[in-house]
C-alpha positions as protocol buffer text, in pm:
chain_id: "A"
residue {
  index: 1
  type: MET
  ca { x: 11157 y: -9567 z: 13081 }
}
residue {
  index: 2
  type: ASN
  ca { x: 10832 y: -9376 z: 13128 }
}
residue {
  index: 3
  type: TRP
  ca { x: 10812 y: -9311 z: 12751 }
}
residue {
  index: 4
  type: TYR
  ca { x: 10842 y: -9682 z: 12683 }
}
residue {
  index: 5
  type: LEU
  ca { x: 10564 y: -9771 z: 12927 }
}
residue {
  index: 6
  type: GLU
  ca { x: 10334 y: -9497 z: 12797 }
}
residue {
  index: 7
  type: VAL
  ca { x: 10356 y: -9640 z: 12445 }
}
residue {
  index: 8
  type: LEU
  ca { x: 10285 y: -9989 z: 12577 }
}
residue {
  index: 9
  type: LYS
  ca { x: 9977 y: -9856 z: 12758 }
}
residue {
  index: 10
  type: LYS
  ca { x: 9849 y: -9735 z: 12419 }
}
residue {
  index: 11
  type: TYR
  ca { x: 9905 y: -10086 z: 12279 }
}
residue {
  index: 12
  type: VAL
  ca { x: 9707 y: -10059 z: 11955 }
}
residue {
  index: 13
  type: VAL
  ca { x: 9610 y: -9691 z: 11949 }
}
residue {
  index: 14
  type: PHE
  ca { x: 9654 y: -9559 z: 11597 }
}
residue {
  index: 15
  type: THR
  ca { x: 9463 y: -9234 z: 11645 }
}
residue {
  index: 16
  type: GLY
  ca { x: 9595 y: -8907 z: 11776 }
}
residue {
  index: 17
  type: ARG
  ca { x: 9942 y: -8763 z: 11770 }
}
residue {
  index: 18
  type: ALA
  ca { x: 10279 y: -8841 z: 11929 }
}
residue {
  index: 19
  type: ARG
  ca { x: 10572 y: -8611 z: 11993 }
}
residue {
  index: 20
  type: ARG
  ca { x: 10918 y: -8678 z: 11856 }
}
residue {
  index: 21
  type: ARG
  ca { x: 11046 y: -8752 z: 12204 }
}
residue {
  index: 22
  type: GLU
  ca { x: 10779 y: -9017 z: 12262 }
}
residue {
  index: 23
  type: HIS
  ca { x: 10869 y: -9198 z: 11939 }
}
residue {
  index: 24
  type: TRP
  ca { x: 11248 y: -9181 z: 11967 }
}
residue {
  index: 25
  type: MET
  ca { x: 11261 y: -9264 z: 12338 }
}
residue {
  index: 26
  type: PHE
  ca { x: 11042 y: -9568 z: 12277 }
}
residue {
  index: 27
  type: LEU
  ca { x: 11275 y: -9671 z: 11995 }
}
residue {
  index: 28
  type: LEU
  ca { x: 11583 y: -9624 z: 12217 }
}
residue {
  index: 29
  type: PHE
  ca { x: 11440 y: -9831 z: 12504 }
}
residue {
  index: 30
  type: ASN
  ca { x: 11319 y: -10090 z: 12256 }
}
residue {
  index: 31
  type: ILE
  ca { x: 11670 y: -10130 z: 12113 }
}
residue {
  index: 32
  type: ILE
  ca { x: 11811 y: -10165 z: 12465 }
}
residue {
  index: 33
  type: ALA
  ca { x: 11544 y: -10423 z: 12550 }
}
residue {
  index: 34
  type: VAL
  ca { x: 11621 y: -10620 z: 12231 }
}
residue {
  index: 35
  type: ILE
  ca { x: 11989 y: -10634 z: 12325 }
}
residue {
  index: 36
  type: VAL
  ca { x: 11903 y: -10756 z: 12677 }
}
residue {
  index: 37
  type: VAL
  ca { x: 11657 y: -11016 z: 12544 }
}
residue {
  index: 38
  type: VAL
  ca { x: 11909 y: -11150 z: 12291 }
}
residue {
  index: 39
  type: VAL
  ca { x: 12185 y: -11170 z: 12555 }
}
residue {
  index: 40
  type: VAL
  ca { x: 11953 y: -11352 z: 12796 }
}
residue {
  index: 41
  type: ASP
  ca { x: 11836 y: -11578 z: 12513 }
}
residue {
  index: 42
  type: LEU
  ca { x: 12196 y: -11665 z: 12428 }
}
residue {
  index: 43
  type: ALA
  ca { x: 12294 y: -11709 z: 12795 }
}
residue {
  index: 44
  type: ILE
  ca { x: 12022 y: -11961 z: 12869 }
}
residue {
  index: 45
  type: GLY
  ca { x: 12083 y: -12138 z: 12538 }
}
residue {
  index: 46
  type: THR
  ca { x: 11739 y: -12094 z: 12385 }
}
residue {
  index: 47
  type: PHE
  ca { x: 11830 y: -11858 z: 12100 }
}
residue {
  index: 48
  type: PRO
  ca { x: 11619 y: -11783 z: 11894 }
}
residue {
  index: 49
  type: LEU
  ca { x: 11320 y: -11829 z: 12122 }
}
residue {
  index: 50
  type: LEU
  ca { x: 11276 y: -11520 z: 12337 }
}
residue {
  index: 51
  type: TYR
  ca { x: 11364 y: -11260 z: 12072 }
}
residue {
  index: 52
  type: PRO
  ca { x: 11080 y: -11346 z: 11830 }
}
residue {
  index: 53
  type: ILE
  ca { x: 10834 y: -11348 z: 12120 }
}
residue {
  index: 54
  type: TYR
  ca { x: 10952 y: -11002 z: 12230 }
}
residue {
  index: 55
  type: PHE
  ca { x: 10946 y: -10878 z: 11870 }
}
residue {
  index: 56
  type: LEU
  ca { x: 10584 y: -10986 z: 11824 }
}
residue {
  index: 57
  type: ALA
  ca { x: 10487 y: -10836 z: 12161 }
}
residue {
  index: 58
  type: VAL
  ca { x: 10612 y: -10486 z: 12070 }
}
residue {
  index: 59
  type: LEU
  ca { x: 10530 y: -10488 z: 11699 }
}
residue {
  index: 60
  type: LEU
  ca { x: 10185 y: -10327 z: 11734 }
}
residue {
  index: 61
  type: PRO
  ca { x: 10291 y: -10063 z: 11993 }
}
residue {
  index: 62
  type: HIS
  ca { x: 10584 y: -9967 z: 11769 }
}
residue {
  index: 63
  type: LEU
  ca { x: 10359 y: -9941 z: 11466 }
}
residue {
  index: 64
  type: GLY
  ca { x: 10107 y: -9740 z: 11670 }
}
residue {
  index: 65
  type: VAL
  ca { x: 10358 y: -9483 z: 11794 }
}
residue {
  index: 66
  type: THR
  ca { x: 10503 y: -9451 z: 11443 }
}
residue {
  index: 67
  type: VAL
  ca { x: 10158 y: -9385 z: 11296 }
}
residue {
  index: 68
  type: ARG
  ca { x: 10082 y: -9130 z: 11570 }
}
residue {
  index: 69
  type: ARG
  ca { x: 10419 y: -8964 z: 11503 }
}
residue {
  index: 70
  type: LEU
  ca { x: 10334 y: -8936 z: 11132 }
}
residue {
  index: 71
  type: HIS
  ca { x: 9997 y: -8788 z: 11231 }
}
residue {
  index: 72
  type: ASP
  ca { x: 10182 y: -8521 z: 11429 }
}
residue {
  index: 73
  type: THR
  ca { x: 10363 y: -8415 z: 11112 }
}
residue {
  index: 74
  type: GLY
  ca { x: 10034 y: -8398 z: 10922 }
}
residue {
  index: 75
  type: ARG
  ca { x: 10085 y: -8720 z: 10726 }
}
residue {
  index: 76
  type: SER
  ca { x: 9861 y: -9021 z: 10698 }
}
residue {
  index: 77
  type: GLY
  ca { x: 9948 y: -9335 z: 10890 }
}
residue {
  index: 78
  type: TRP
  ca { x: 9967 y: -9517 z: 10559 }
}
residue {
  index: 79
  type: THR
  ca { x: 10293 y: -9329 z: 10499 }
}
residue {
  index: 80
  type: VAL
  ca { x: 10455 y: -9594 z: 10718 }
}
residue {
  index: 81
  type: LEU
  ca { x: 10440 y: -9822 z: 10412 }
}
residue {
  index: 82
  type: LEU
  ca { x: 10722 y: -9615 z: 10259 }
}
residue {
  index: 83
  type: GLY
  ca { x: 10947 y: -9820 z: 10485 }
}
residue {
  index: 84
  type: LEU
  ca { x: 10883 y: -10119 z: 10261 }
}
residue {
  index: 85
  type: ILE
  ca { x: 11068 y: -9956 z: 9972 }
}
residue {
  index: 86
  type: PRO
  ca { x: 11427 y: -10080 z: 9996 }
}
residue {
  index: 87
  type: LEU
  ca { x: 11678 y: -9825 z: 10126 }
}
residue {
  index: 88
  type: VAL
  ca { x: 11516 y: -9506 z: 9992 }
}
residue {
  index: 89
  type: GLY
  ca { x: 11185 y: -9563 z: 10168 }
}
residue {
  index: 90
  type: ALA
  ca { x: 11348 y: -9608 z: 10507 }
}
residue {
  index: 91
  type: VAL
  ca { x: 11551 y: -9288 z: 10466 }
}
residue {
  index: 92
  type: ILE
  ca { x: 11240 y: -9089 z: 10369 }
}
residue {
  index: 93
  type: LEU
  ca { x: 11043 y: -9238 z: 10658 }
}
residue {
  index: 94
  type: ILE
  ca { x: 11318 y: -9150 z: 10908 }
}
residue {
  index: 95
  type: ALA
  ca { x: 11321 y: -8793 z: 10773 }
}
residue {
  index: 96
  type: PHE
  ca { x: 10944 y: -8768 z: 10819 }
}
residue {
  index: 97
  type: LEU
  ca { x: 10966 y: -8906 z: 11173 }
}
residue {
  index: 98
  type: ALA
  ca { x: 11243 y: -8662 z: 11265 }
}
residue {
  index: 99
  type: THR
  ca { x: 11065 y: -8347 z: 11146 }
}
residue {
  index: 100
  type: GLU
  ca { x: 10892 y: -8120 z: 11394 }
}
residue {
  index: 101
  type: GLY
  ca { x: 10520 y: -8171 z: 11435 }
}
residue {
  index: 102
  type: GLU
  ca { x: 10258 y: -7917 z: 11340 }
}
residue {
  index: 103
  type: ARG
  ca { x: 10217 y: -7655 z: 11611 }
}
residue {
  index: 104
  type: ASN
  ca { x: 9841 y: -7624 z: 11586 }
}
residue {
  index: 105
  type: ASP
  ca { x: 9559 y: -7873 z: 11579 }
}
residue {
  index: 106
  type: ASN
  ca { x: 9545 y: -8075 z: 11259 }
}
residue {
  index: 107
  type: ALA
  ca { x: 9313 y: -8338 z: 11111 }
}
residue {
  index: 108
  type: TYR
  ca { x: 9449 y: -8596 z: 11355 }
}
residue {
  index: 109
  type: GLY
  ca { x: 9387 y: -8405 z: 11678 }
}
residue {
  index: 110
  type: PRO
  ca { x: 9530 y: -8139 z: 11906 }
}
residue {
  index: 111
  type: SER
  ca { x: 9902 y: -8084 z: 11937 }
}
residue {
  index: 112
  type: PRO
  ca { x: 10056 y: -8314 z: 12201 }
}
residue {
  index: 113
  type: LYS
  ca { x: 10315 y: -8048 z: 12280 }
}
residue {
  index: 114
  type: PRO
  ca { x: 10223 y: -7789 z: 12545 }
}
residue {
  index: 115
  type: ALA
  ca { x: 10178 y: -7438 z: 12408 }
}
residue {
  index: 116
  type: THR
  ca { x: 10455 y: -7307 z: 12635 }
}
residue {
  index: 117
  type: ALA
  ca { x: 10707 y: -7547 z: 12478 }
}
residue {
  index: 118
  type: TYR
  ca { x: 10716 y: -7348 z: 12155 }
}
């Protein structure tokens, strides 16, 4: 849960770097939150009202953590636009997001991973 809240605290921060764990844990908690929001939305009979509101609320934090994750691998944040290419783009983007970040400082800042973790 802490990973989710940390990303929300950096609401529209597109600079710096993010570890794999930060990105994937945010994505996991986001998926769980979407399921809860949809169930609540269906239970109170307002579907689709709450889900689009939640989606818009977390769109920029999700984009921010994805850009920071790409920065950690040494890629530009504009690489996120690969996701717009049907099927192939999403697979390539997932591969980029899953690769290990650069160990040393790069053009986007110092490594977010402690030196002892390597």
